[in-house]
C-alpha positions as CSV (number, residue, x, y, z in Angstrom):
1,M,35.0,50.8,153.7
2,L,34.1,52.9,150.6
3,M,34.2,49.8,148.4
4,S,31.9,47.9,150.7
5,Q,29.4,50.8,150.6
6,E,29.6,50.9,146.8
7,T,29.0,47.1,146.7
8,V,26.0,47.4,149.0
9,I,24.5,50.2,146.9
10,S,25.1,48.3,143.7
11,N,23.3,45.2,145.0
12,L,20.3,47.1,146.3
13,K,20.0,49.1,143.1
14,N,20.0,45.8,141.1
15,L,17.1,44.6,143.3
16,I,15.1,47.8,142.8
17,M,15.8,48.0,139.1
18,G,14.6,44.4,138.6
19,S,11.4,44.9,140.7
20,S,8.0,46.3,140.0
21,T,5.3,47.9,142.2
22,V,8.0,49.0,144.6
23,S,6.9,51.0,147.7
24,F,8.9,52.7,150.4
25,S,8.1,53.4,154.0
26,D,10.6,54.5,156.7
27,Q,13.6,52.1,156.1
28,T,11.6,49.4,154.4
29,I,11.4,48.6,150.7
30,E,8.6,46.3,149.5
31,G,8.1,45.1,146.0
32,S,7.6,42.3,143.6
33,I,10.2,40.8,141.3
34,T,9.8,38.3,138.5
35,L,12.7,35.9,138.4
36,D,13.2,36.0,134.6
37,S,17.0,35.5,134.7
38,Q,19.5,33.4,136.6
39,Q,21.1,36.7,137.8
40,K,17.9,37.7,139.6
41,I,17.7,34.2,141.2
42,N,21.2,34.5,142.4
43,L,20.5,37.9,143.9
44,I,17.4,36.8,145.8
45,E,19.1,33.7,147.1
46,S,22.1,35.6,148.3
47,L,19.8,38.1,150.1
48,M,17.8,35.3,151.7
49,S,20.9,33.4,152.8
50,G,22.5,36.5,154.3
51,D,25.6,36.2,152.0
52,N,24.8,39.4,150.1
53,P,26.9,42.5,151.0
54,A,23.6,44.4,151.6
55,I,23.0,42.0,154.5
56,Q,26.6,41.5,155.7
57,E,27.9,45.1,155.4
58,N,24.7,47.1,155.9
59,G,22.8,44.9,158.4
60,A,19.7,44.8,156.2
61,T,17.1,42.1,156.6
62,F,15.3,40.4,153.7
63,R,12.3,38.1,153.7
64,L,9.6,36.9,151.4
65,K,6.1,38.0,152.2
66,E,4.7,34.6,151.3
67,S,6.1,31.2,150.7
68,F,7.5,31.3,147.2
69,D,9.7,29.0,145.2
70,V,12.8,30.8,144.0
71,R,12.9,29.5,140.5
72,L,13.0,30.8,137.0
73,G,9.7,32.5,135.9
74,E,8.4,32.8,139.4
75,S,7.1,36.2,140.7
76,I,7.7,36.8,144.4
77,L,6.9,39.5,146.9
78,F,9.7,40.7,149.2
79,V,10.3,43.0,152.2
80,L,13.8,44.6,152.6
81,T,14.5,46.6,155.7
82,I,17.7,48.7,155.6
83,R,19.5,49.5,158.8
84,K,19.7,53.2,159.5
85,T,23.1,54.5,158.7
86,A,24.7,57.8,157.5
87,Y,24.8,56.3,154.0
88,H,21.6,54.5,153.2
89,F,18.0,55.8,153.4
90,A,15.2,53.7,152.0
91,S,12.5,56.4,151.7
92,Y,12.0,60.1,151.6
93,Q,10.3,59.8,155.0
94,S,13.3,58.3,156.6
95,F,15.7,60.7,154.9
96,I,13.8,63.8,156.0
97,Q,13.0,62.7,159.5
98,N,16.6,61.7,160.3
99,C,18.5,64.4,158.4
100,L,16.4,67.3,159.7
101,T,17.6,66.5,163.3
102,D,21.1,65.2,162.3
103,N,23.5,68.2,161.7
104,A,26.2,65.9,160.3
105,L,24.5,65.5,156.9
106,E,27.0,64.7,154.1
107,S,25.0,64.7,151.0
108,Q,27.8,63.4,148.8
109,T,27.8,60.0,150.5
110,I,24.0,59.5,150.9
111,M,22.0,57.0,148.8
112,L,18.3,57.6,148.8
113,Y,16.7,54.6,147.3
114,E,13.2,56.0,146.8
115,D,14.7,58.9,144.9
116,F,16.6,56.4,142.7
117,Y,13.5,54.4,142.0
118,E,11.5,57.6,141.1
119,N,14.2,58.6,138.8
120,L,14.1,55.3,136.9
121,N,10.5,56.0,135.9
122,N,10.7,59.8,135.6
123,I,13.8,61.2,133.9
124,N,15.3,64.2,135.7
125,Y,12.9,63.7,138.6
126,L,15.5,63.7,141.4
127,K,14.3,65.2,144.6
128,Q,17.3,64.6,146.8
129,P,19.3,67.7,145.7
130,Y,16.3,69.9,146.6
131,L,15.8,68.2,149.9
132,V,19.5,68.6,150.7
133,E,19.2,72.3,150.1
134,I,16.2,72.6,152.3
135,I,17.8,70.5,155.1
136,D,21.0,72.6,154.9
137,F,18.9,75.7,155.3
138,V,17.0,74.4,158.3
139,H,20.4,73.3,159.8
140,Y,21.7,76.8,159.3
141,L,18.6,78.3,161.1
142,K,19.0,75.9,164.0
143,K,22.7,76.7,164.3
144,Q,22.3,80.4,164.1
145,Y,19.4,80.9,166.4
146,Y,18.4,79.6,169.9
147,T,17.6,75.9,170.0
148,T,15.8,74.3,172.9
149,N,15.8,70.8,171.2
150,E,16.5,69.2,167.9
151,E,13.0,69.7,166.6
152,Q,12.6,73.4,166.9
153,F,14.5,76.7,167.0
154,V,13.6,80.1,168.5
155,I,14.2,83.5,167.0
156,F,14.2,86.8,168.9
157,A,13.1,89.8,166.9
158,K,10.3,92.0,168.2
159,S,9.6,89.1,170.6
160,S,10.4,85.4,170.7
161,C,9.0,83.1,168.0
162,E,9.2,79.4,168.1
163,I,9.5,77.5,164.8
164,P,9.2,73.7,164.9
165,I,10.9,71.9,162.1
166,E,8.0,69.4,161.8
167,K,10.2,66.5,160.8
168,R,7.2,64.1,160.8
169,A,5.4,66.2,158.2
170,F,7.7,64.8,155.4
171,L,4.9,65.0,152.8
172,K,4.8,68.8,153.2
173,Y,8.6,68.9,152.6
174,L,8.0,66.9,149.4
175,D,5.3,69.5,148.4
176,I,8.0,72.2,148.8
177,V,10.2,70.2,146.5
178,E,7.4,70.0,143.9
179,L,6.9,73.8,144.3
180,Y,10.6,74.4,143.6
181,K,10.6,72.1,140.6
182,S,7.5,73.7,139.1
183,Q,8.4,77.3,139.9
184,S,12.0,77.8,139.1
185,S,12.0,81.4,140.2
186,T,10.9,80.4,143.8
187,H,13.8,77.9,143.9
188,E,16.2,80.5,142.6
189,Y,15.3,82.9,145.4
190,F,15.6,80.1,147.9
191,K,19.2,79.5,146.6
192,K,19.9,83.2,146.8
193,I,18.9,83.2,150.5
194,N,21.2,80.3,151.2
195,D,24.1,82.0,149.4
196,W,23.4,85.3,151.1
197,L,23.4,83.6,154.5
198,R,26.7,81.9,153.8
199,A,28.3,85.0,152.4
200,I,28.3,83.7,148.8
201,P,27.4,86.8,146.8
202,S,25.2,86.3,143.8
203,N,25.8,88.2,140.6
204,N,22.9,90.6,141.1
205,L,24.2,92.1,144.4
206,N,26.1,95.4,144.2
207,E,29.7,95.5,145.2
208,D,29.2,97.1,148.6
209,I,26.9,94.3,149.7
210,K,29.3,91.6,148.3
211,K,32.2,93.1,150.2
212,S,30.2,93.5,153.4
213,L,28.9,90.0,153.6
214,L,32.1,88.7,155.0
215,V,32.1,91.0,158.0
216,H,28.4,91.4,158.9
217,E,27.4,87.9,159.9
218,E,25.6,89.0,163.1
219,E,23.7,91.7,161.3
220,R,22.6,89.3,158.6
221,R,21.2,86.9,161.2
222,T,19.4,89.8,162.9
223,I,17.9,91.0,159.7
224,L,16.8,87.5,158.7
225,A,15.2,87.0,162.1
226,G,13.2,90.1,161.8
227,E,11.9,89.1,158.3
228,I,11.1,85.6,159.5
229,Y,9.2,86.9,162.5
230,D,7.0,89.2,160.4
231,L,6.4,86.4,157.9
232,V,5.3,83.6,160.4
233,I,4.2,85.2,163.6
234,Y,0.5,84.9,162.9
235,E,0.9,81.4,161.4
236,A,0.1,78.2,163.3
237,L,3.2,76.6,164.8
238,Q,3.0,73.5,162.4
239,E,2.9,75.8,159.3
240,R,5.7,78.2,160.1
241,I,8.7,76.3,158.7
242,F,6.8,75.7,155.5
243,K,5.7,79.3,155.3
244,I,9.4,80.3,155.3
245,L,10.3,77.8,152.6
246,M,7.3,78.7,150.4
247,N,7.9,82.4,150.5
248,S,11.5,82.5,149.5
249,E,11.0,85.4,147.0
250,S,9.4,87.8,149.5
251,L,11.9,86.7,152.2
252,Y,14.9,87.3,150.0
253,K,13.7,90.6,148.8
254,G,12.9,91.7,152.3
255,V,16.3,90.8,153.8
256,I,18.2,92.3,150.8
257,H,16.2,95.6,151.2
258,K,16.8,95.7,154.9
259,Y,20.4,94.8,154.5
260,A,20.9,97.6,151.9
261,L,19.3,100.0,154.4
262,Y,21.6,98.7,157.1
263,L,24.7,99.2,154.9
264,D,23.6,102.8,154.2
265,D,23.4,103.4,157.9
266,F,26.6,101.5,158.6
267,K,28.3,103.3,155.8
268,Y,27.1,106.7,157.1
269,S,28.1,105.9,160.6
270,K,31.6,105.0,159.5
271,F,31.6,107.9,157.1
272,N,30.4,110.3,159.7
273,E,33.0,109.0,162.1
274,K,35.7,109.4,159.5
275,L,34.4,112.8,158.5
276,T,34.5,114.1,162.0
277,K,38.0,112.9,162.5
278,F,39.0,114.3,159.2
279,A,37.3,117.6,159.8
280,N,38.9,118.0,163.2
281,E,42.4,117.3,161.9
282,F,41.8,119.7,159.0
283,L,40.6,122.5,161.4
284,E,43.6,121.8,163.6
285,K,45.9,122.2,160.6
286,V,44.2,125.4,159.4
287,N,44.2,126.9,162.9
288,K,47.8,126.1,163.4
289,N,48.7,127.6,160.1
290,I,46.7,130.7,160.9
291,S,48.3,131.0,164.3
292,D,51.8,130.6,162.9
293,L,51.1,133.1,160.2
294,Q,49.5,135.6,162.6
295,T,52.6,135.5,164.8
296,Q,54.8,136.2,161.9
297,V,52.6,138.9,160.4
298,L,52.1,140.6,163.7
299,A,55.9,141.0,163.8
300,I,55.8,143.1,160.7
301,P,54.1,146.2,162.3
302,L,56.4,145.8,165.3
303,A,59.4,145.8,163.0
304,S,58.0,148.8,161.2
305,A,57.9,150.7,164.4
306,V,61.5,149.9,165.1
307,L,62.4,151.1,161.6
308,A,60.7,154.4,162.3
309,T,63.2,155.0,165.1
310,F,66.2,154.9,162.8
311,K,67.7,158.2,161.7
312,P,67.5,158.8,158.0
313,D,71.3,159.2,157.9
314,S,72.0,156.0,159.6
315,K,74.5,154.0,157.6
316,L,73.0,150.7,158.7
317,I,69.4,151.4,157.7
318,W,69.8,149.4,154.4
319,V,70.7,146.3,156.5
320,T,67.5,146.7,158.5
321,F,65.4,147.2,155.4
322,F,67.0,144.3,153.7
323,A,66.5,142.0,156.7
324,F,63.0,143.2,157.0
325,M,62.3,142.4,153.3
326,V,63.9,138.9,153.6
327,Y,61.7,138.3,156.6
328,S,58.6,139.5,154.7
329,L,59.5,137.1,151.8
330,M,59.8,134.2,154.3
331,V,56.3,135.1,155.6
332,L,55.2,135.2,151.9
333,Y,56.6,131.8,151.3
334,T,54.8,130.5,154.4
335,T,51.6,132.0,153.0
336,F,52.0,130.2,149.7
337,Q,52.7,127.0,151.5
338,Q,49.5,127.4,153.5
339,S,47.6,128.1,150.3
340,F,49.0,124.9,148.8
341,N,48.0,123.0,151.9
342,L,44.5,124.5,151.7
343,L,44.1,123.5,148.1
344,T,45.3,120.0,148.9
345,L,42.8,119.6,151.7
346,K,40.0,120.8,149.4
347,E,41.0,118.1,146.9
348,Q,40.9,115.5,149.7
349,I,37.4,116.6,150.7
350,S,36.4,116.2,147.1
351,D,37.9,112.8,146.8
352,F,36.3,111.8,150.1
353,E,32.9,112.7,148.7
354,K,33.4,110.8,145.5
355,N,34.5,107.6,147.3
356,Y,32.0,107.6,150.1
357,V,28.9,109.5,149.0
358,K,28.6,108.6,145.3
359,D,25.0,108.7,144.1
360,N,23.3,108.3,147.5
361,E,21.1,111.3,147.8
362,E,20.5,110.8,151.5
363,L,24.1,110.6,152.3
364,K,24.9,113.5,150.0
365,K,22.5,115.7,152.0
366,K,24.2,114.6,155.2
367,W,27.6,115.2,153.7
368,D,26.7,118.7,152.6
369,K,25.4,119.5,156.1
370,E,28.5,118.1,157.8
371,T,30.9,119.9,155.5
372,A,29.2,123.3,155.3
373,P,31.1,124.7,158.4
374,I,34.4,123.4,156.9
375,F,33.9,125.1,153.6
376,K,32.9,128.3,155.4
377,K,36.1,128.1,157.3
378,I,38.0,127.6,154.1
379,K,36.3,130.5,152.4
380,W,37.1,133.0,155.2
381,H,40.6,131.7,155.4
382,E,41.1,132.2,151.7
383,W,40.1,135.9,152.0
384,Y,42.3,136.2,155.0
385,M,45.3,134.9,153.0
386,R,44.5,137.2,150.1
387,F,44.7,140.2,152.5
388,I,47.9,139.0,154.1
389,L,49.4,138.3,150.7
390,T,48.6,141.8,149.5
391,F,49.9,143.4,152.7
392,I,53.2,141.5,152.5
393,L,53.7,142.4,148.9
394,I,53.2,146.1,149.8
395,V,55.7,145.8,152.6
396,C,58.2,144.2,150.3
397,V,57.8,147.0,147.8
398,I,58.3,149.6,150.4
399,C,61.4,147.9,151.6
400,M,62.9,147.6,148.1
401,Y,62.0,151.3,147.5
402,N,63.8,152.4,150.6
403,I,66.9,150.3,149.8
404,F,67.2,151.7,146.3
405,T,66.6,155.3,147.5
406,I,69.1,155.3,150.3
407,D,71.8,158.0,150.1
408,W,74.9,155.8,150.2
409,M,77.2,158.8,150.5
């Protein structure tokens, strides 16, 4: 099958290359050819007889516009009509009108003969690659937004907005191609929009946007819809699709700006959610540590009261003081552990700020506001632990003093 298509394309190219004053309309190619070689005579005869692969495989029709003798040196006028297929398009008109409504475009297999002819006379004048990009973009819009028929799509932003694809206005699409060819920056921005929509990050996007493209498809569509709405809502229906294609720079900058704002909000929402969870867990840990420590510390005055009931000449008082000192050291160890946990949590908060806030001033202000109660809690807890630490050290000193001053006799 592929070889047959290649043979058809080769024969039709030979006809076009040997012709002059060639014109294209829909699926029809008209031109004149001077039979200055036997090879051209054989080509024309095979087309006229129906033996040519272009006729047999493609279903094309070939005729002479007038009665001509097919002989060496003769100039003849011909009309070749190519059957519409997924592979062969005679003109830009046919290509645009058919492919805009056909979502099964496979640009690698298409042969656009008018573009081939234009390129013969103008080096590097190919329009097909630009047209394929435009058609792909229109297909994406039709796929992502509401479609009532193959010739328009509807976006819903502030309200509904119909955008006809104007497939019969093929000359305007060719004007867009000329714009892209003459203004490379406009074409570059158009390519960037296509890449952004398909989650293909360009080099100038920051890392947060690049990573987020893969997961924010719905948000990208919503942002683009809003930008398109603002761009075309006051335009006539027949001009809207061309307004979009012509203003690729403002459209791209608009969606990137709105998307960056969305990411900031998205990042803050996730950040705030994580911060709340983190802060709650932190406060639970601190409160638990304080509660546990208070239980142990409150036992010290109670034990002191019990010590006071011992008679000075009691032989077991050293055991009581020693046990009380060990208990105080255990509380001291717990206090040190709590201090270590507190320092670790402070470091986690610092790392959290570095990873999520960075240089965003707006987020930093929100972060400072959210963390202010946490740091206040930490500050009071630090002073509380200093007091407990001092108290326990005093108790331990008293216990040691009593142990060493006991009359063991």
